[in-house]
Each structure stands twice: as C-alpha cells, then as structure tokens.
N, C-alpha and C positions, 0 to 999 in steps of 0.2 A: 774804552776807559773815561770816567768821569772827571773832567777837567773843569776849572775856574778861570776864567781870563780876565777877572776883575771884578768891581763892585757896580751894580746897578743902583741909583738913586732914585728913589720911588717917592710920589706924594701920597700919603694914605687919602681915601675918600672919605672917611668920617672928619678929620680936621685940618688937613693938608700938610700935617707933619712930614717932615723928611726922615726917610728909613733907608736902610740899606739891606740888600739884598744880593746874593751871589748871581754874577754874570756867568754863564754855563758857556766854555768853548766846545764841548762834547759830553753826552750823556751817553752812560752804558745802561740799558734797560734790562741786562740779565739779573737773574734771581736765583736762591737756594732752592726756594720754593714758591712755585703758582699755585694759587686756589682758586676754585671754584666762584668765590665770592668776590673775587678780585684781590685778595690781600695778595702780598707778596712778602717775602721774609729773605732779608740778605741782599736787597736791593741797592745798587750804588746811586740810584737815581731818587731823585726827591719824590714821595710817593704819600702826600701829606694833604693832596687837593688844594694847595697854596692857600689855606687858612693860618690866616696870621692875627696876632694881636698888637694893637698899635699902642703907642707909648701913653695915648689919653685911656686905655682899658677896653677900647672898643675893638671888635673883630671885623676884617674884611678878607678879601682874596684878593692873591696877587693880580688876576686879570682884571679885577676892578681899579687896581692903583695906576697912576700916571707916572710914566717913567720920566724922569726930570734932568737926569745927568748920569755922567758914567766915569767911575775912578780906574785907572789902571792898577792891578795887581801890585801889592808892594812886596820886595823881598824881605825877607826875614834880617832883622838888625846883625852885622856881623859879630860873631863873638868878641868877646873882651879881650883886648890885646891882640887883636888880628895884625895889627900892623908891625907891632914888634915880631911876630910870627911871619910875615911877609918878608921884613927886612931880614931875619935868619936865613929865611928859605934862599933869598936873594945871594947872601954870603956863601951859603952852601951849593950853590950853582944851581938852584930850581930855575926851570926855564921859565920865562915871561908869559908863555902859554898856559902853564900850571897855575900862575898867579892870577891871569885874566878870567880862569874858570873859577877861580875862588870869588873873584870880584861879580860874577855874574850870577852866582847863588847868592850872595849876601848884599844887602843894603849898607855900602862902605861910605855913604855921606856923611857929612858933619850931622850931630845928632839935632842939630836946632833946625836942620832942612827936614830930616824925617819927621819930627816932630809935627812940624807945619804941615806935611802932607797927611798925617794921621790924624789931624785935629779936622780935616776936610771929611772925614768919613762919619756918617751920622749914625746914631743908634740902630742896630739890626732891627729888621722888621721879625718881633720874635714869632716862632713858631707855634702853634697851639698845640698843648698836649692831650692824649687820650684823657688825661684825668680832669680836664677843663670842660671835657664836651657837655656833661649832664647840666653844669651851671649855665653853660650856652643856651641850651634847651629849655631849661627853666628861667632863662630872661625872657621868653615869649618873642626871641627874635623874628622880624616882619621880613627880613628879605629871603626869598624863596631860593635865591643862588646860594647862600651861604647855608640856610636850613638844609638844603640838599646834601650839601659836603660833611655837614656835621653829622646827620643822620647814617651816611653812607660810612663814614668814619666810625661812628658809636656802632654800627651793625657790625663791622667787621673785630672792632675790639672786643665787642661781647662775645664773638664766635673764638676770640683767642683761648678761651678756658679748653674749649672742645679741641682745640688744635693740639694741645699738649697730651690729653686723653688719645687722641688719634695717634700721635708718632709712638707714644710709648706701645700702642696695641700695633702698630705695624713693625715695630722693632722687635716684637716678638714672633715674626714672622706669619701674622695671622694674614689671609686673604680676604678675611671678612671685615666688617665697618663697625666702630663702636658705636652704640644708641646714641641719637641726638634727640634731644627733647628740649626746644627752647622754650626759655621762661617766658611768663607776663610781660616783662619787659622787653624782650627781644621780640616777640609776638607784635606788640604795640609799634616798636620802632621800625620793624618791617612793612608793618601797613603803613606806616606815617610815609615812610620813604618810596613806596609802591604809588601811593596817592600823588607824589611829585613827581616822580620818574615817568609816569604813565600820561602826565599832561604835556611831556614834552613833543615838540613836533619832530622830534626825532629821537626817540628813546633807544638805551641802550639795550636790544632784545634780549641778549645773554644776561645781563643782569637781572631784568623782568622775569627772565624763566627761573633764575636762580631764586630769586625772592620768594616767587609760587612755589617753588619745589620745597624750599625750607618751611615754607608755612603748611607744607602738606598738599598743597591745591595742584595736583600732577595734570589734570586735563588743561588748567589753564597754563601751565609751565611748559608744556607739549606744544600747545598751540602757539607760543612766542616763538618757536624755533624755525616755525615757517617764514619769518620775518628776517632771519639773521642772514648777515651778508656771505656773499660765497668764499671771501679768506678767512673767514671765520667757523667754516664747517668742521674743523678738527676740534675744535672745543665744543661745538654745539654735538656733534656725536659723543662725546664723553657726556654732556649734558643729558642727551637722551636716552643713553644707557642706564644712567642712574633714575632718570624717570620710570623707566620701564621695570627697573628692579624695586621702584616704591622706596628708595631712599631719600630722607630728607637733609642729610648731613653736608656740610662742606666737604669738598674733596680735594687733596692736593694731587698735583699732575705736573708732568714735564713733557713738553712737546719739541 
C-alpha cells in the first residue's frame, strides 16, 4: 500500500522557493495495466518522472531539489461539535479507549494551534500535467535531464489514444493487435528521445528496444535485447516475440 508519513520541504533549484511534496512511508508499485512503452495504468505509486512546476513558473525534477525540512503528517480537524458528542459518549458509558481512538484519528487541539502548524506548510510542488508538455518542449529547455523526462512522458501520452483502440479491440476477444501507425509528431518525439537516452552511460535497453520497434527499426530493436539484464528477461522475451512478428504497437502485459 502507498502511504505518506508527512511532508518533505524542498528548495526548488530555479529560485530556492520552499515547496511541499509528500514524504512516502511505503509505495505500492502494482498497477492494473503495464505497457511495453513503460506506461502504467491504475498505479498507486507516483509515475510522472518527478516533473514539477515551481511557483515562479519554472520546471524542475524532484531529484534536482534540495530537501531542507520535514513536517509530520497532520490529522484532519475533528468534526464540529465533537466535544459535545464526546461528553455525551461519556454520559452514555462509552469507554475511554473509544474516546481515545477518536482523538487518534482527528486533530482535537485548539484551532489556533492547528492553524499555526498548517501555516508552516509551504505551497505544493505542482505536478506538471500532460497538457503542459508541448509548451515545455516549445520553450527550448536546455536541461537534458528535464528534457528526457518530458519527451518520455510525451511519448507515452501520445500513445494513449492507441491504448483506447487496443482495449476495445481486445475486449472483442480478438487475439490480433490493431494497426499502429505513429504520427509525424510521435516519430519526431521518439527520435529525439532516442538521441538522449542512447547517450546515457547506462541506457535502459528495454526502453531503447521499444523505441526502435515502435519506429519500425526491428533489427536495431532486436540488437538492444542482447544488453538487457537477467532480471528483465521476462519482459525481453515479450519484446523479442513482438519484434519477430513485425509489430510496432505498444502492448499491455501482466507478469
């Protein structure tokens, strides 16, 4: 299960503005759908590459920010009139343990104390939406790390329309795959992403293989699988089968 244990306070790398982001106590990485292009659907874990928008309008990655503080999680305010209900419970003979349970769920301190703690929490580090990705690319951003995340998210987002077709096709009971023909924008974005990831000292070879396959470059896609780590061979075998069949489409799988 994904749980938060409080709030991390970070300093944005662009202007040092103080921002809030969840501090995770545990993360559940399971999802309803896993796709060969790396997209997950229905996941309880954060899956946006850590791309955030600062209050100054600049974009940054969470890993680029400095953690400067931690605030424990605040319980929700107690419902209005809880004191009277607590008194009534005592009159009716409710146990002290039950009243303590109520206090453990809600923040029953005076309003002034609660408001003082809430005032310490800075604005959220806003998650960049998929609709913002084109404008980020058009801004000619120079940070390669940010550009890689933006192009990867744009790749997956542009594939989402095919996912709808894919689901309907599979829902009909078909064992085949609907035709996938990337648009010029998709092709350009995949090519630009390849230029970035292939320069990495340790590229994700499954991702590189997928990009080549979706571009119809099957020989290059197959060669990439020679570099895939042993623990990823299950997914590599799926990729190899798709290459052998000459399929370019992203595919949903569950292992």
